C-alpha positions as a Markdown table, in Angstrom:
| # | Residue | x | y | z |
|---|---|---|---|---|
| 1 | Met | 85.2 | 110.5 | 106.8 |
| 2 | Arg | 87.4 | 108.1 | 108.6 |
| 3 | Ala | 88.4 | 104.9 | 106.8 |
| 4 | Ile | 91.2 | 102.3 | 106.6 |
| 5 | Glu | 93.3 | 102.6 | 103.5 |
| 6 | Val | 95.8 | 100.2 | 101.9 |
| 7 | Ser | 98.5 | 101.7 | 99.8 |
| 8 | Glu | 100.6 | 98.5 | 99.3 |
| 9 | His | 100.1 | 94.8 | 99.7 |
| 10 | Gly | 101.6 | 93.2 | 102.7 |
| 11 | Gly | 101.0 | 92.3 | 106.4 |
| 12 | Pro | 98.5 | 93.8 | 108.8 |
| 13 | Glu | 100.7 | 96.9 | 109.2 |
| 14 | Val | 99.5 | 98.1 | 105.7 |
| 15 | Leu | 96.0 | 98.8 | 107.2 |
| 16 | Arg | 96.3 | 102.5 | 108.0 |
| 17 | Pro | 93.7 | 104.9 | 109.3 |
| 18 | Ala | 93.0 | 107.8 | 106.9 |
| 19 | Glu | 90.7 | 110.7 | 106.4 |
| 20 | Val | 89.1 | 110.4 | 102.9 |
| 21 | Ala | 86.4 | 112.3 | 101.0 |
| 22 | Asp | 82.8 | 111.2 | 101.7 |
| 23 | Pro | 81.4 | 109.0 | 98.9 |
| 24 | Gln | 78.7 | 110.5 | 96.7 |
| 25 | Val | 75.6 | 108.5 | 96.0 |
| 26 | Gly | 74.9 | 107.7 | 92.4 |
| 27 | Pro | 72.2 | 105.8 | 90.4 |
| 28 | Gly | 71.2 | 102.5 | 91.8 |
| 29 | Gln | 73.2 | 103.1 | 95.0 |
| 30 | Leu | 72.6 | 103.7 | 98.7 |
| 31 | Leu | 74.8 | 105.9 | 100.9 |
| 32 | Val | 74.9 | 104.1 | 104.3 |
| 33 | Asp | 76.1 | 105.4 | 107.7 |
| 34 | Thr | 78.0 | 102.4 | 108.9 |
| 35 | Glu | 77.2 | 100.9 | 112.3 |
| 36 | Ala | 79.4 | 97.8 | 112.2 |
| 37 | Ile | 81.8 | 96.2 | 109.7 |
| 38 | Gly | 82.5 | 92.5 | 109.2 |
| 39 | Val | 86.1 | 91.3 | 109.0 |
| 40 | Asn | 86.7 | 88.1 | 107.0 |
| 41 | Phe | 89.6 | 85.9 | 105.8 |
| 42 | Ile | 89.0 | 87.1 | 102.3 |
| 43 | Asp | 90.0 | 90.6 | 103.4 |
| 44 | Thr | 93.4 | 89.2 | 104.4 |
| 45 | Tyr | 93.8 | 87.4 | 101.0 |
| 46 | Ile | 93.2 | 90.7 | 99.2 |
| 47 | Arg | 95.5 | 92.7 | 101.6 |
| 48 | Thr | 98.4 | 90.3 | 100.9 |
| 49 | Gly | 97.9 | 90.3 | 97.2 |
| 50 | Arg | 96.8 | 86.7 | 97.0 |
| 51 | Tyr | 93.7 | 88.1 | 95.3 |
| 52 | Pro | 95.2 | 90.9 | 93.2 |
| 53 | Thr | 93.6 | 94.3 | 93.8 |
| 54 | Pro | 94.9 | 97.7 | 92.6 |
| 55 | Val | 96.2 | 100.0 | 95.3 |
| 56 | Pro | 95.3 | 102.3 | 97.0 |
| 57 | Tyr | 92.0 | 100.9 | 98.1 |
| 58 | Ile | 89.7 | 100.8 | 101.2 |
| 59 | Pro | 89.3 | 97.1 | 102.3 |
| 60 | Gly | 86.1 | 95.3 | 103.3 |
| 61 | Ala | 83.0 | 94.1 | 101.7 |
| 62 | Glu | 80.5 | 93.4 | 104.5 |
| 63 | Gly | 78.7 | 95.6 | 107.0 |
| 64 | Thr | 75.5 | 97.1 | 108.2 |
| 65 | Gly | 74.1 | 100.6 | 108.8 |
| 66 | Val | 71.3 | 103.1 | 108.2 |
| 67 | Val | 70.5 | 104.5 | 104.8 |
| 68 | Ala | 71.5 | 108.1 | 104.7 |
| 69 | Ala | 70.8 | 108.9 | 101.0 |
| 70 | Val | 69.1 | 107.0 | 98.1 |
| 71 | Gly | 70.3 | 107.4 | 94.6 |
| 72 | Pro | 68.2 | 107.7 | 91.4 |
| 73 | Glu | 66.5 | 104.5 | 90.2 |
| 74 | Val | 66.3 | 103.0 | 93.7 |
| 75 | Thr | 62.8 | 102.0 | 94.7 |
| 76 | Glu | 63.2 | 99.3 | 97.2 |
| 77 | Phe | 64.8 | 101.3 | 100.0 |
| 78 | Arg | 64.3 | 104.6 | 101.8 |
| 79 | Val | 66.3 | 106.9 | 104.0 |
| 80 | Gly | 66.3 | 105.5 | 107.6 |
| 81 | Asp | 66.1 | 101.8 | 106.5 |
| 82 | Arg | 68.5 | 99.4 | 108.2 |
| 83 | Val | 70.4 | 97.4 | 105.7 |
| 84 | Ala | 73.3 | 94.9 | 105.6 |
| 85 | Trp | 75.6 | 93.8 | 102.7 |
| 86 | Ala | 78.3 | 91.3 | 101.9 |
| 87 | Thr | 79.4 | 92.5 | 98.5 |
| 88 | Ala | 80.0 | 96.2 | 98.7 |
| 89 | Ser | 83.6 | 97.3 | 98.3 |
| 90 | Ala | 85.3 | 99.9 | 100.6 |
| 91 | Ser | 83.4 | 98.9 | 103.7 |
| 92 | Tyr | 86.1 | 99.7 | 106.3 |
| 93 | Ala | 84.7 | 103.2 | 106.5 |
| 94 | Glu | 82.2 | 105.4 | 108.3 |
| 95 | Lys | 80.2 | 105.7 | 105.1 |
| 96 | Val | 79.7 | 103.1 | 102.4 |
| 97 | Leu | 78.2 | 103.1 | 98.9 |
| 98 | Val | 76.1 | 100.0 | 98.7 |
| 99 | Pro | 74.6 | 98.9 | 95.3 |
| 100 | Ala | 70.9 | 98.6 | 96.1 |
| 101 | Glu | 70.8 | 95.2 | 94.3 |
| 102 | Phe | 73.2 | 93.9 | 97.0 |
| 103 | Ala | 71.5 | 95.4 | 100.1 |
| 104 | Ile | 69.5 | 93.2 | 102.5 |
| 105 | Pro | 66.8 | 94.5 | 104.8 |
| 106 | Val | 67.8 | 93.9 | 108.5 |
| 107 | Pro | 64.9 | 92.5 | 110.6 |
| 108 | Ala | 64.0 | 94.4 | 113.8 |
| 109 | Gly | 65.8 | 93.2 | 116.8 |
| 110 | Val | 69.0 | 92.0 | 115.0 |
| 111 | Pro | 71.9 | 93.9 | 116.6 |
| 112 | Ala | 74.3 | 95.7 | 114.3 |
| 113 | Pro | 77.4 | 93.6 | 115.1 |
| 114 | Val | 75.4 | 90.5 | 114.3 |
| 115 | Ala | 73.9 | 91.9 | 111.1 |
| 116 | Ala | 77.3 | 93.1 | 110.0 |
| 117 | Ser | 79.0 | 89.7 | 110.3 |
| 118 | Ala | 76.2 | 87.3 | 109.5 |
| 119 | Leu | 75.8 | 87.5 | 105.7 |
| 120 | Leu | 79.1 | 86.5 | 104.3 |
| 121 | Gln | 79.7 | 83.7 | 106.7 |
| 122 | Gly | 76.0 | 82.8 | 106.9 |
| 123 | Met | 75.5 | 82.7 | 103.1 |
| 124 | Thr | 78.7 | 80.7 | 102.7 |
| 125 | Ala | 77.3 | 78.1 | 105.1 |
| 126 | His | 74.0 | 78.2 | 103.3 |
| 127 | Tyr | 75.4 | 77.5 | 99.8 |
| 128 | Leu | 77.7 | 74.8 | 101.2 |
| 129 | Ile | 74.8 | 72.8 | 102.7 |
| 130 | Glu | 72.0 | 73.7 | 100.3 |
| 131 | Ser | 73.8 | 73.8 | 97.0 |
| 132 | Ile | 77.2 | 72.0 | 97.3 |
| 133 | Tyr | 76.1 | 69.0 | 99.3 |
| 134 | Lys | 72.8 | 68.9 | 101.3 |
| 135 | Pro | 73.3 | 66.3 | 104.0 |
| 136 | Glu | 70.3 | 64.2 | 105.1 |
| 137 | Met | 69.2 | 63.4 | 108.6 |
| 138 | Gly | 71.5 | 60.8 | 110.1 |
| 139 | Glu | 74.4 | 61.4 | 107.8 |
| 140 | Thr | 77.8 | 62.4 | 109.2 |
| 141 | Val | 80.0 | 65.3 | 108.0 |
| 142 | Leu | 83.3 | 66.9 | 108.9 |
| 143 | Val | 83.6 | 70.6 | 109.5 |
| 144 | His | 87.0 | 72.1 | 110.0 |
| 145 | Ala | 87.6 | 75.2 | 112.2 |
| 146 | Gly | 84.5 | 74.3 | 114.1 |
| 147 | Ala | 84.8 | 77.4 | 116.4 |
| 148 | Gly | 85.3 | 79.8 | 113.6 |
| 149 | Gly | 82.5 | 82.0 | 112.2 |
| 150 | Val | 81.5 | 79.7 | 109.3 |
| 151 | Gly | 82.1 | 76.6 | 111.4 |
| 152 | Leu | 79.8 | 77.6 | 114.2 |
| 153 | Ile | 77.0 | 78.5 | 111.7 |
| 154 | Leu | 77.5 | 75.3 | 109.8 |
| 155 | Thr | 77.4 | 73.2 | 112.9 |
| 156 | Gln | 74.2 | 74.8 | 114.2 |
| 157 | Leu | 72.3 | 74.5 | 110.9 |
| 158 | Leu | 73.5 | 70.9 | 110.3 |
| 159 | Ala | 72.7 | 69.8 | 113.9 |
| 160 | Ala | 69.2 | 71.3 | 113.6 |
| 161 | Arg | 68.6 | 68.9 | 110.7 |
| 162 | Gly | 69.7 | 65.9 | 112.6 |
| 163 | Val | 73.1 | 65.6 | 110.9 |
| 164 | Gln | 76.0 | 64.3 | 112.9 |
| 165 | Val | 78.8 | 66.9 | 112.8 |
| 166 | Ile | 82.5 | 66.1 | 113.5 |
| 167 | Thr | 84.5 | 69.3 | 113.9 |
| 168 | Thr | 88.2 | 70.2 | 114.4 |
| 169 | Val | 89.5 | 72.8 | 116.8 |
| 170 | Ser | 92.8 | 73.9 | 118.4 |
| 171 | Thr | 92.0 | 74.5 | 122.1 |
| 172 | Asp | 89.7 | 73.4 | 125.0 |
| 173 | Asp | 87.8 | 76.7 | 124.8 |
| 174 | Lys | 87.1 | 76.2 | 121.1 |
| 175 | Glu | 86.1 | 72.7 | 121.7 |
| 176 | Lys | 83.4 | 73.9 | 124.2 |
| 177 | Leu | 82.1 | 76.4 | 121.7 |
| 178 | Ser | 81.9 | 73.8 | 119.0 |
| 179 | Arg | 80.1 | 71.3 | 121.3 |
| 180 | Asp | 77.7 | 74.0 | 122.4 |
| 181 | Ala | 76.9 | 74.7 | 118.8 |
| 182 | Gly | 75.9 | 71.0 | 118.4 |
| 183 | Ala | 79.0 | 69.1 | 117.3 |
| 184 | Ala | 78.7 | 65.4 | 118.1 |
| 185 | Glu | 82.5 | 64.9 | 118.1 |
| 186 | Val | 85.3 | 67.3 | 118.3 |
| 187 | Leu | 88.9 | 66.5 | 117.1 |
| 188 | Arg | 92.2 | 68.4 | 117.5 |
| 189 | Tyr | 94.4 | 69.3 | 114.5 |
| 190 | Glu | 97.2 | 67.3 | 116.0 |
| 191 | Asp | 95.1 | 64.1 | 115.9 |
| 192 | Asp | 95.2 | 61.6 | 113.1 |
| 193 | Ile | 92.0 | 63.2 | 111.8 |
| 194 | Ala | 91.3 | 60.7 | 109.0 |
| 195 | Ala | 91.9 | 57.7 | 111.2 |
| 196 | Arg | 89.6 | 59.2 | 113.9 |
| 197 | Val | 86.9 | 60.0 | 111.4 |
| 198 | Arg | 87.0 | 56.4 | 110.0 |
| 199 | Glu | 86.8 | 55.1 | 113.6 |
| 200 | Leu | 83.8 | 57.3 | 114.4 |
| 201 | Thr | 82.0 | 56.2 | 111.1 |
| 202 | Asp | 82.7 | 52.5 | 111.4 |
| 203 | Gly | 85.2 | 52.7 | 108.6 |
| 204 | Val | 82.8 | 54.3 | 106.1 |
| 205 | Gly | 83.9 | 58.0 | 106.2 |
| 206 | Val | 81.9 | 61.2 | 106.1 |
| 207 | Ala | 79.4 | 62.1 | 103.4 |
| 208 | Ala | 81.0 | 65.5 | 103.1 |
| 209 | Ala | 84.0 | 67.5 | 104.4 |
| 210 | Tyr | 83.6 | 71.3 | 104.6 |
| 211 | Asp | 87.2 | 72.7 | 104.7 |
| 212 | Gly | 88.0 | 76.3 | 105.1 |
| 213 | Val | 91.5 | 75.7 | 106.5 |
| 214 | Gly | 93.2 | 74.5 | 103.3 |
| 215 | Ala | 96.8 | 73.5 | 103.2 |
| 216 | Asn | 97.0 | 72.0 | 106.7 |
| 217 | Thr | 93.8 | 70.0 | 106.5 |
| 218 | Phe | 93.2 | 69.1 | 102.9 |
| 219 | Glu | 94.9 | 65.7 | 102.9 |
| 220 | Ala | 93.0 | 64.7 | 106.1 |
| 221 | Ser | 89.8 | 65.9 | 104.5 |
| 222 | Leu | 90.4 | 63.8 | 101.4 |
| 223 | Ala | 91.1 | 60.7 | 103.4 |
| 224 | Ser | 88.0 | 61.2 | 105.6 |
| 225 | Val | 85.4 | 61.3 | 102.8 |
| 226 | Arg | 83.4 | 58.2 | 102.0 |
| 227 | Val | 83.0 | 56.6 | 98.5 |
| 228 | Arg | 81.4 | 59.1 | 96.1 |
| 229 | Gly | 81.6 | 61.8 | 98.9 |
| 230 | Met | 82.1 | 65.5 | 98.6 |
| 231 | Leu | 85.1 | 67.7 | 99.7 |
| 232 | Ala | 84.2 | 71.4 | 99.6 |
| 233 | Leu | 87.3 | 73.5 | 99.9 |
| 234 | Tyr | 85.8 | 76.9 | 100.6 |
| 235 | Gly | 88.8 | 78.7 | 102.0 |
| 236 | Gly | 92.5 | 78.6 | 102.8 |
| 237 | Ala | 93.2 | 80.0 | 106.3 |
| 238 | Ser | 96.4 | 78.0 | 106.5 |
| 239 | Gly | 97.4 | 78.7 | 102.9 |
| 240 | Pro | 96.5 | 77.4 | 99.4 |
| 241 | Val | 96.3 | 73.8 | 98.6 |
| 242 | Pro | 99.1 | 72.7 | 96.2 |
| 243 | Pro | 98.1 | 71.2 | 92.9 |
| 244 | Phe | 97.4 | 67.5 | 93.0 |
| 245 | Asp | 96.7 | 64.6 | 90.6 |
| 246 | Leu | 93.0 | 64.3 | 89.8 |
| 247 | Gln | 93.5 | 60.5 | 89.4 |
| 248 | Arg | 93.7 | 60.3 | 93.2 |
| 249 | Leu | 90.0 | 61.0 | 93.4 |
| 250 | Asn | 89.4 | 57.8 | 91.5 |
| 251 | Ala | 91.5 | 55.7 | 93.8 |
| 252 | Ala | 90.0 | 57.4 | 96.9 |
| 253 | Gly | 86.5 | 56.4 | 96.0 |
| 254 | Ser | 85.3 | 58.4 | 93.0 |
| 255 | Leu | 85.3 | 61.5 | 95.2 |
| 256 | Phe | 84.0 | 65.0 | 94.3 |
| 257 | Val | 86.1 | 68.1 | 95.1 |
| 258 | Thr | 85.0 | 71.7 | 94.5 |
| 259 | Arg | 86.6 | 75.1 | 95.3 |
| 260 | Pro | 83.5 | 77.3 | 95.4 |
| 261 | Thr | 83.2 | 81.0 | 96.1 |
| 262 | Leu | 80.1 | 82.9 | 97.4 |
| 263 | Ala | 79.9 | 85.2 | 94.3 |
| 264 | His | 79.0 | 82.3 | 92.1 |
| 265 | Tyr | 76.1 | 81.3 | 94.5 |
| 266 | Val | 74.4 | 84.7 | 94.6 |
| 267 | Arg | 74.2 | 85.1 | 90.9 |
| 268 | Asp | 71.0 | 87.2 | 90.9 |
| 269 | Arg | 68.8 | 89.2 | 93.3 |
| 270 | Ala | 66.4 | 86.2 | 93.9 |
| 271 | Glu | 69.2 | 83.9 | 94.9 |
| 272 | Leu | 70.8 | 86.6 | 97.2 |
| 273 | Leu | 67.5 | 87.2 | 98.9 |
| 274 | Trp | 66.9 | 83.5 | 99.4 |
| 275 | Arg | 70.2 | 82.9 | 101.1 |
| 276 | Ala | 70.3 | 86.1 | 103.1 |
| 277 | Gly | 66.7 | 85.8 | 104.0 |
| 278 | Asp | 67.1 | 82.3 | 105.4 |
| 279 | Ile | 70.0 | 83.4 | 107.5 |
| 280 | Met | 68.5 | 86.7 | 108.8 |
| 281 | Asn | 65.2 | 84.9 | 109.6 |
| 282 | Ala | 67.0 | 82.1 | 111.5 |
| 283 | Ile | 68.8 | 84.8 | 113.5 |
| 284 | Ala | 65.6 | 86.7 | 114.2 |
| 285 | Asp | 63.7 | 83.7 | 115.4 |
| 286 | Gly | 66.6 | 82.4 | 117.5 |
| 287 | Thr | 67.3 | 79.3 | 115.5 |
| 288 | Leu | 70.8 | 80.6 | 114.7 |
| 289 | Lys | 73.1 | 82.4 | 117.1 |
| 290 | Ile | 76.0 | 84.4 | 115.7 |
| 291 | Arg | 78.9 | 84.6 | 118.1 |
| 292 | Ile | 80.7 | 87.9 | 118.0 |
| 293 | Gly | 84.1 | 86.7 | 119.2 |
| 294 | Ala | 85.9 | 90.0 | 119.0 |
| 295 | Ser | 85.1 | 93.7 | 118.3 |
| 296 | Tyr | 87.6 | 96.4 | 117.5 |
| 297 | Ala | 87.5 | 100.1 | 116.8 |
| 298 | Leu | 87.8 | 100.9 | 113.1 |
| 299 | Ala | 91.3 | 102.4 | 113.7 |
| 300 | Asp | 92.4 | 99.0 | 115.1 |
| 301 | Ala | 91.8 | 97.1 | 111.9 |
| 302 | Glu | 95.5 | 96.1 | 111.9 |
| 303 | Gln | 95.1 | 94.3 | 115.2 |
| 304 | Ala | 91.9 | 92.6 | 114.1 |
| 305 | His | 93.7 | 91.1 | 111.1 |
| 306 | Arg | 96.6 | 90.0 | 113.3 |
| 307 | Asp | 94.3 | 88.2 | 115.7 |
| 308 | Leu | 92.2 | 86.7 | 112.9 |
| 309 | Glu | 95.3 | 85.3 | 111.1 |
| 310 | Gly | 96.8 | 84.2 | 114.4 |
| 311 | Arg | 93.7 | 82.1 | 115.2 |
| 312 | Lys | 93.2 | 84.1 | 118.3 |
| 313 | Thr | 89.5 | 84.8 | 117.5 |
| 314 | Thr | 86.4 | 82.6 | 117.6 |
| 315 | Gly | 83.1 | 83.2 | 115.8 |
| 316 | Ser | 82.8 | 86.5 | 114.0 |
| 317 | Val | 85.0 | 89.6 | 114.1 |
| 318 | Val | 83.7 | 93.1 | 113.6 |
| 319 | Leu | 85.0 | 96.7 | 113.4 |
| 320 | Leu | 82.9 | 99.5 | 115.1 |
| 321 | Pro | 83.4 | 102.9 | 113.5 |
């Protein structure tokens, strides 16, 4: 089968098309013919070695497709079922082995590119606003990268609850996308973000800041949060945040700061099905719209990573085998 293989850590150029042996289904596994593959920032962290991974390897952890074979001990799925996943390794490939415990049924009518890119970003948004800090109607929050995949999902889900969402973006086009998703106010990265947030909240600050940008926005996030507020640093698109003195949280208002990851919020099958089910159902009934900002052929994974890291994309990014 065709796949993308990484033989050394580095820039996007290490993503090389290759012919590799078809995977063989084993106990508790599904062999899936891939229809679409999600591309996420965590893929770039692994590619560069920020998250150490032995080489060679096939990147990717998210996708969707049709079950081609079912391994022993699997009772929940059959050949021909449509499934999606967010935690199956070696997903940049035409065929993927998916542990049945991580597979999610795809509702009828959900297109493959949407199903392939909804789970990782959607469940990230879900745990941020259901388990990290659950804003109440009328509260105000800050969402960085408002036109990104997670940002657009967060904004839609929060606005539907009556939460006032302030977002940050880099261009006019991205501002329009963010406003269309329900953002009440949209700021630019070159603004004095903390000062503008304080102005928009009558000096109080936001109940929570959801920050997937990292190094370039962390200080502004910290300065934007109200007394006893929450800063959820869930990614580092601009680089990792340097170490800082925890005593600063006291002086800033007894703040909470967390650095979560999705794996710790889908600890068992029930939690996975809760989060994934909420997202898939919201898509199926039209409550949540997943924007596919860019699609690439599988062989063009290198360009997909270049565009993602260069902030040339909006919404979700997918590969089509």
